[in-house]
C-alpha positions as CSV (number, residue, x, y, z in Angstrom):
1,M,0.0,0.0,0.0
2,Y,2.8,2.4,0.9
3,R,4.6,1.8,-2.3
4,R,1.4,2.2,-4.4
5,M,0.6,5.5,-2.6
6,H,4.1,6.8,-3.1
7,W,3.6,6.8,-6.9
8,Y,0.1,8.3,-6.7
9,A,-0.4,11.7,-8.4
10,D,-3.5,13.8,-8.2
11,F,-5.5,12.3,-11.2
12,P,-8.1,15.0,-11.5
13,T,-5.3,17.6,-12.0
14,I,-3.9,15.5,-14.8
15,V,-7.3,15.1,-16.5
16,L,-8.2,18.8,-16.2
17,T,-4.8,19.9,-17.5
18,A,-5.0,17.5,-20.4
19,I,-8.5,18.8,-21.3
20,L,-7.3,22.4,-21.3
21,A,-4.2,21.7,-23.3
22,I,-5.9,19.6,-25.9
23,F,-8.8,22.0,-26.2
24,G,-6.2,24.8,-26.6
25,V,-4.7,23.0,-29.6
26,V,-8.1,22.6,-31.2
27,M,-9.1,26.2,-30.7
28,I,-5.7,27.5,-31.9
29,F,-6.2,25.6,-35.1
30,S,-9.6,27.0,-35.5
31,A,-8.6,30.6,-34.6
32,S,-5.4,30.7,-36.7
33,Y,-6.8,28.9,-39.8
34,Y,-7.2,31.9,-42.1
35,K,-4.3,33.9,-40.6
36,S,-1.9,30.9,-41.1
37,L,-3.3,30.4,-44.7
38,N,-2.8,34.1,-45.5
39,T,0.8,34.5,-44.1
40,D,2.3,31.0,-44.5
41,G,0.2,29.4,-47.3
42,S,-0.8,26.6,-45.1
43,P,-3.6,26.4,-42.5
44,F,-1.6,24.0,-40.3
45,V,1.4,26.0,-39.3
46,Y,0.2,27.0,-35.8
47,L,-1.5,23.6,-35.3
48,R,1.8,21.8,-35.9
49,K,3.8,24.1,-33.7
50,Q,1.4,24.1,-30.8
51,T,1.0,20.3,-31.0
52,I,4.8,20.0,-30.6
53,F,4.8,22.4,-27.7
54,V,2.0,20.5,-25.9
55,V,3.6,17.1,-26.5
56,G,6.9,18.4,-25.2
57,G,5.1,20.0,-22.2
58,F,3.4,16.7,-21.3
59,I,6.8,14.9,-21.4
60,L,8.2,17.7,-19.1
61,M,5.2,17.3,-16.8
62,Y,5.7,13.6,-16.6
63,L,9.4,13.9,-15.8
64,F,9.0,16.7,-13.2
65,S,6.3,14.7,-11.5
66,Y,9.0,12.2,-10.4
67,V,11.5,14.8,-9.3
68,D,11.3,15.5,-5.5
69,Y,10.0,19.1,-5.4
70,R,12.3,19.9,-2.5
71,K,15.3,19.6,-4.8
72,W,14.2,22.7,-6.7
73,K,14.9,24.8,-3.6
74,K,18.6,24.2,-4.1
75,F,18.5,25.9,-7.5
76,T,16.3,28.9,-6.5
77,Y,19.0,31.5,-6.9
78,L,20.3,30.0,-10.1
79,I,16.7,30.1,-11.6
80,G,16.3,33.7,-10.4
81,G,19.7,34.9,-11.6
82,V,19.4,33.3,-15.1
83,T,15.9,34.8,-15.5
84,F,17.0,38.2,-14.4
85,L,20.0,38.1,-16.8
86,A,17.7,37.0,-19.6
87,L,15.4,39.9,-18.9
88,L,18.3,42.3,-19.2
89,L,19.6,40.7,-22.4
90,V,16.3,41.3,-24.1
91,K,17.2,45.0,-24.3
92,V,20.7,44.4,-25.7
93,P,20.9,45.4,-29.4
94,H,21.1,42.4,-31.7
95,V,20.1,40.0,-28.9
96,G,16.5,41.0,-28.2
97,T,13.9,40.7,-31.0
98,T,11.4,43.5,-31.5
99,V,7.8,42.7,-32.7
100,G,5.0,45.3,-32.8
101,G,7.1,47.9,-31.0
102,A,7.9,45.7,-28.0
103,T,11.2,43.9,-27.3
104,R,10.2,40.8,-25.4
105,W,12.0,37.9,-27.2
106,I,15.4,36.4,-27.5
107,R,15.8,34.4,-30.7
108,L,18.2,31.4,-30.7
109,G,18.0,30.2,-34.3
110,P,14.5,28.7,-34.8
111,I,13.7,29.0,-31.0
112,S,12.2,32.1,-29.5
113,L,12.5,32.6,-25.7
114,M,10.3,35.0,-23.9
115,P,12.0,35.7,-20.5
116,G,8.8,37.4,-19.2
117,E,7.1,34.0,-19.1
118,F,10.0,32.5,-17.3
119,A,9.8,35.4,-14.8
120,K,6.4,34.2,-13.6
121,A,7.8,30.7,-12.7
122,A,10.9,32.3,-11.2
123,A,8.8,34.6,-9.0
124,I,7.0,31.5,-7.6
125,F,10.3,29.7,-6.9
126,L,11.9,32.8,-5.3
127,A,8.9,33.7,-3.2
128,A,8.4,30.1,-2.0
129,A,12.0,29.7,-1.0
130,Y,12.2,33.1,0.7
131,L,9.0,32.7,2.7
132,S,9.5,29.1,3.7
133,A,13.0,29.8,5.0
134,D,11.6,31.8,7.8
135,M,7.9,31.5,8.8
136,S,7.9,35.0,10.2
137,R,9.0,36.8,7.1
138,G,5.5,37.3,5.9
139,H,4.6,39.2,9.0
140,T,7.5,41.6,9.4
141,K,8.5,44.8,7.6
142,K,11.9,43.3,6.8
143,G,10.3,40.2,5.4
144,V,7.9,42.2,3.2
145,G,10.9,44.3,2.0
146,G,12.5,41.1,0.8
147,L,9.4,40.3,-1.2
148,A,9.4,43.8,-2.6
149,V,13.0,43.4,-3.8
150,I,12.1,40.2,-5.6
151,A,9.1,41.9,-7.2
152,I,11.2,44.9,-8.4
153,L,14.0,42.7,-9.8
154,M,11.5,40.7,-11.8
155,A,9.0,43.4,-12.7
156,V,11.1,46.5,-13.6
157,P,13.0,44.9,-16.5
158,I,9.7,43.5,-17.9
159,M,8.2,47.0,-17.7
160,L,11.1,48.3,-19.8
161,Q,10.3,46.0,-22.7
162,P,7.5,47.4,-22.4
163,N,5.2,44.6,-21.0
164,M,2.9,45.9,-18.3
165,S,0.7,42.9,-18.3
166,T,3.4,40.4,-17.4
167,A,4.9,42.8,-14.8
168,I,1.5,43.1,-13.1
169,T,1.1,39.3,-13.2
170,V,4.5,38.8,-11.6
171,V,3.7,41.3,-8.8
172,G,0.3,39.7,-8.3
173,I,1.8,36.2,-8.0
174,I,4.2,37.4,-5.2
175,A,1.4,39.3,-3.4
176,G,-0.9,36.2,-3.6
177,M,1.8,34.0,-2.2
178,A,2.4,36.5,0.6
179,F,-1.3,36.2,1.4
180,L,-1.1,32.4,1.5
181,D,1.8,32.7,3.9
182,G,-0.3,34.7,6.3
183,F,0.4,38.3,5.2
184,S,-2.4,40.6,6.2
185,A,-5.1,40.7,3.6
186,R,-6.1,44.3,4.6
187,I,-2.6,45.5,3.8
188,L,-2.6,43.7,0.4
189,V,-6.1,45.2,-0.4
190,G,-4.8,48.7,0.6
191,L,-1.8,48.3,-1.7
192,A,-4.0,47.1,-4.5
193,V,-6.3,50.1,-4.1
194,L,-3.3,52.5,-4.1
195,G,-1.8,50.8,-7.2
196,T,-5.2,50.9,-9.0
197,G,-5.6,54.6,-8.1
198,G,-2.1,55.3,-9.5
199,V,-2.8,53.5,-12.7
200,M,-6.1,55.4,-13.2
201,M,-4.3,58.7,-12.7
202,L,-2.5,57.9,-15.9
203,R,-5.7,58.7,-17.6
204,F,-4.9,62.4,-17.3
205,T,-1.3,62.2,-18.5
206,G,-2.0,61.9,-22.2
207,T,1.0,59.4,-22.5
208,Y,1.0,56.1,-24.2
209,W,0.4,54.3,-21.0
210,G,-2.3,56.7,-20.1
211,R,-4.2,56.0,-23.3
212,R,-3.4,52.3,-23.1
213,V,-4.8,51.6,-19.6
214,T,-7.9,53.7,-20.0
215,S,-9.0,52.8,-23.6
216,F,-11.2,50.0,-22.2
217,L,-13.6,52.6,-20.7
218,D,-14.9,53.4,-24.1
219,P,-13.2,51.3,-26.8
220,F,-15.6,52.4,-29.5
221,A,-14.3,56.0,-29.1
222,S,-11.1,54.7,-30.7
223,A,-12.4,51.8,-32.7
224,K,-9.6,52.1,-35.3
225,G,-6.9,52.9,-32.8
226,D,-6.1,51.6,-29.3
227,G,-9.6,50.1,-29.0
228,F,-9.5,48.1,-32.3
229,Q,-8.8,44.7,-30.8
230,V,-11.3,45.1,-28.0
231,V,-14.0,46.2,-30.4
232,Q,-13.5,43.2,-32.6
233,S,-13.5,41.0,-29.5
234,L,-16.8,42.4,-28.3
235,L,-18.3,41.9,-31.8
236,A,-17.2,38.3,-31.8
237,L,-18.7,37.7,-28.3
238,G,-22.0,39.4,-29.3
239,T,-22.2,37.4,-32.5
240,G,-21.7,34.1,-30.7
241,G,-24.6,34.7,-28.4
242,L,-25.7,31.8,-26.1
243,T,-24.8,28.8,-28.1
244,G,-22.3,30.1,-30.7
245,R,-22.0,29.9,-34.5
246,G,-20.4,26.4,-34.4
247,L,-16.8,25.2,-34.2
248,G,-14.7,26.7,-37.0
249,Q,-17.5,29.2,-38.0
250,S,-16.0,32.4,-36.5
251,I,-16.2,35.5,-38.7
252,Q,-14.0,37.8,-36.7
253,K,-11.0,35.4,-37.1
254,N,-11.1,36.0,-40.8
255,L,-8.4,38.7,-40.6
256,Y,-10.6,41.1,-38.6
257,L,-9.3,40.2,-35.1
258,P,-5.5,40.6,-35.0
259,E,-3.6,37.6,-33.8
260,P,-6.8,35.6,-32.9
261,Q,-4.8,32.6,-31.7
262,N,-3.1,34.6,-28.9
263,D,-4.5,36.9,-26.2
264,F,-8.0,37.2,-27.8
265,I,-8.6,33.5,-28.4
266,L,-11.4,33.6,-25.9
267,A,-13.3,35.9,-28.2
268,V,-13.1,33.2,-30.9
269,I,-14.2,30.6,-28.4
270,G,-17.2,32.8,-27.5
271,E,-18.2,33.3,-31.1
272,E,-17.9,29.7,-32.1
273,L,-19.1,28.0,-28.9
274,G,-21.2,30.8,-27.3
275,L,-21.6,31.8,-23.7
276,I,-22.2,28.2,-22.7
277,G,-18.9,27.1,-24.1
278,V,-17.1,30.0,-22.4
279,L,-18.7,29.2,-19.0
280,I,-17.8,25.5,-19.3
281,L,-14.2,26.5,-20.1
282,L,-14.1,28.7,-17.0
283,L,-15.6,25.9,-14.9
284,V,-12.7,23.7,-16.0
285,F,-10.2,26.4,-15.0
286,L,-12.0,26.8,-11.6
287,L,-11.8,23.0,-11.0
288,L,-8.1,23.0,-11.8
289,I,-7.4,25.9,-9.4
290,W,-9.5,24.1,-6.7
291,R,-7.4,20.9,-7.2
292,L,-4.1,22.9,-7.0
293,C,-5.4,24.6,-3.8
294,R,-6.3,21.2,-2.4
295,I,-2.8,19.9,-3.0
296,A,-1.4,23.0,-1.3
297,L,-3.6,22.6,1.7
298,L,-2.7,18.9,2.2
299,C,1.0,19.7,2.1
300,D,2.7,19.6,5.5
301,D,5.7,21.4,4.0
302,N,5.4,25.2,3.7
303,Y,7.7,25.3,0.6
304,G,5.4,22.8,-1.2
305,M,2.3,24.6,-0.1
306,L,3.7,27.9,-1.5
307,L,4.7,26.2,-4.8
308,A,1.3,24.7,-5.4
309,G,-0.5,27.8,-4.2
310,G,1.7,30.0,-6.4
311,L,0.8,28.1,-9.5
312,A,-2.9,28.4,-8.6
313,V,-2.5,32.1,-8.1
314,M,-0.7,32.4,-11.5
315,I,-3.3,30.5,-13.4
316,G,-6.2,32.4,-11.6
317,L,-4.7,35.8,-12.2
318,Q,-4.1,35.1,-15.9
319,V,-7.6,33.8,-16.4
320,V,-9.2,36.8,-14.7
321,F,-7.0,39.3,-16.6
322,N,-7.6,37.6,-20.0
323,V,-11.4,37.5,-19.5
324,G,-11.4,41.1,-18.3
325,V,-9.4,42.2,-21.4
326,V,-11.6,40.3,-23.9
327,T,-14.8,41.7,-22.3
328,S,-13.4,45.2,-22.0
329,S,-13.6,45.1,-18.2
330,V,-10.0,45.9,-17.6
331,P,-7.2,47.7,-19.6
332,P,-5.9,45.7,-22.6
333,T,-3.0,44.2,-20.8
334,G,-2.2,41.3,-23.3
335,V,-2.2,38.4,-20.8
336,A,-2.4,34.9,-22.5
337,L,-5.1,32.5,-21.5
338,P,-3.3,29.6,-19.8
339,F,-3.0,26.4,-21.8
340,I,-5.3,27.9,-24.5
341,S,-3.4,30.8,-26.1
342,Y,-0.7,30.0,-28.7
343,G,2.8,30.0,-27.4
344,G,5.5,27.5,-26.6
345,N,7.1,29.3,-23.7
346,S,3.8,29.6,-21.8
347,V,2.6,26.1,-22.3
348,L,5.9,24.5,-21.5
349,I,6.3,26.5,-18.3
350,L,2.7,25.8,-17.2
351,L,2.9,22.0,-17.9
352,G,6.3,21.9,-16.2
353,M,4.9,23.6,-13.1
354,V,1.9,21.3,-13.1
355,G,4.4,18.4,-13.1
356,I,6.1,19.8,-10.0
357,T,2.7,20.2,-8.3
358,L,1.9,16.6,-9.2
359,N,5.1,15.5,-7.3
360,I,3.9,17.5,-4.3
361,S,0.6,15.5,-4.5
362,R,2.7,12.3,-4.6
363,Q,4.6,13.3,-1.5
364,N,1.4,14.2,0.2
365,A,0.0,10.8,-0.5
366,A,3.1,9.1,0.7
367,S,3.2,11.1,4.0
368,Q,-0.5,10.5,4.7
369,T,-0.4,6.7,4.2
370,G,2.9,5.1,5.4
371,P,3.8,1.7,6.7
372,E,2.4,2.6,10.2
373,K,-0.1,5.3,9.2
374,P,-3.7,4.3,8.3
375,A,-5.3,6.2,5.5
376,R,-7.2,9.3,6.6
377,S,-11.0,9.2,6.3
378,G,-12.9,11.8,4.3
379,A,-13.9,13.6,7.5
380,E,-10.3,13.7,8.7
381,R,-9.1,15.1,5.4
382,F,-11.8,17.7,5.4
383,S,-10.9,18.8,9.0
384,H,-7.3,18.9,8.0
385,S,-8.1,21.2,5.1
386,I,-10.1,23.6,7.2
387,Q,-7.3,23.8,9.8
388,S,-4.8,24.4,7.0
389,I,-6.9,27.2,5.6
390,R,-7.1,28.9,9.0
391,K,-3.4,28.5,9.6
392,K,-1.9,29.2,6.2
393,A,-4.4,31.4,4.3
394,F,-6.2,33.6,6.7
395,R,-3.6,34.3,9.4
396,V,-3.5,38.1,10.0
């Protein structure tokens, strides 16, 4: 029994992740069909690339699920240092690649690296190692200062690309992990309100960022300018209605919606599968986040709890931001929809992080059922989860 439990990984997490990744491949093919045909002469270019990324990601997830998650702690500073160096190299002439006015990529032959995506995972590793090293760090000014340093080192180089969306996500991940470690929710809310107020003040500056972050308030006022993508997204969602036009039948993807396979893929999903399809997709995301939170709550090790919780925070933030952008509820930040939007960097990192979380679930199972430990009943597991929530999540 002990040996069998030692190799157990959270099966619902595997299933939900596979559903999202495979659905993402299908929708990328549908969304990119005409764009790929127009630019590359073949409708299968994005399909082939994303399929390779997903297969590679699943192999990575499988391998990482058998690596003891505690070993990653030894490489924390290496991961953070390499990521920070890559973020700096992006701005070096002839090293970084500029697309659409933003320099966010490092091209190595046929491979394009996006250090901003790696910064999200690096933020999770750095914050988890930092907070788990001393349980009191999340409750002292000095400890919070350390988290602020991590956030600045990761976010500032990303802002210079410029890439506000990824920078906000990185800071949000660190703030969410601080909350999981017991940092006062009232202080986090206060900082969020101040940050939101500062961003909204940009409305009166007339700068690029000022126009960018406030264009969502009335996208139709600049339907051919900053609000073009959002307007096309709203038209797609409105056309889809309740049940959608049918898979592959989107009109807006026919060269109306720019880069439909990327940040605005949810608009294509809404047009083809309707509100019902979008709600089902969001339900799958919600279930995955719940399973990740459950793995975090069952972990007796603070480091493992923060790793799993950090991944849940990252996925949750990206889903909220992406839905907000597509529906013109938040500024157009350009955050990819996890597992669904096209991109090798994103899907490889996400599936790799899921693999690490699966190893945490293996360790949880092994620790709960050992040679001399009877398996916990459902009531005992529920009681343990409630106690963990009180201890780890809502400590003020």
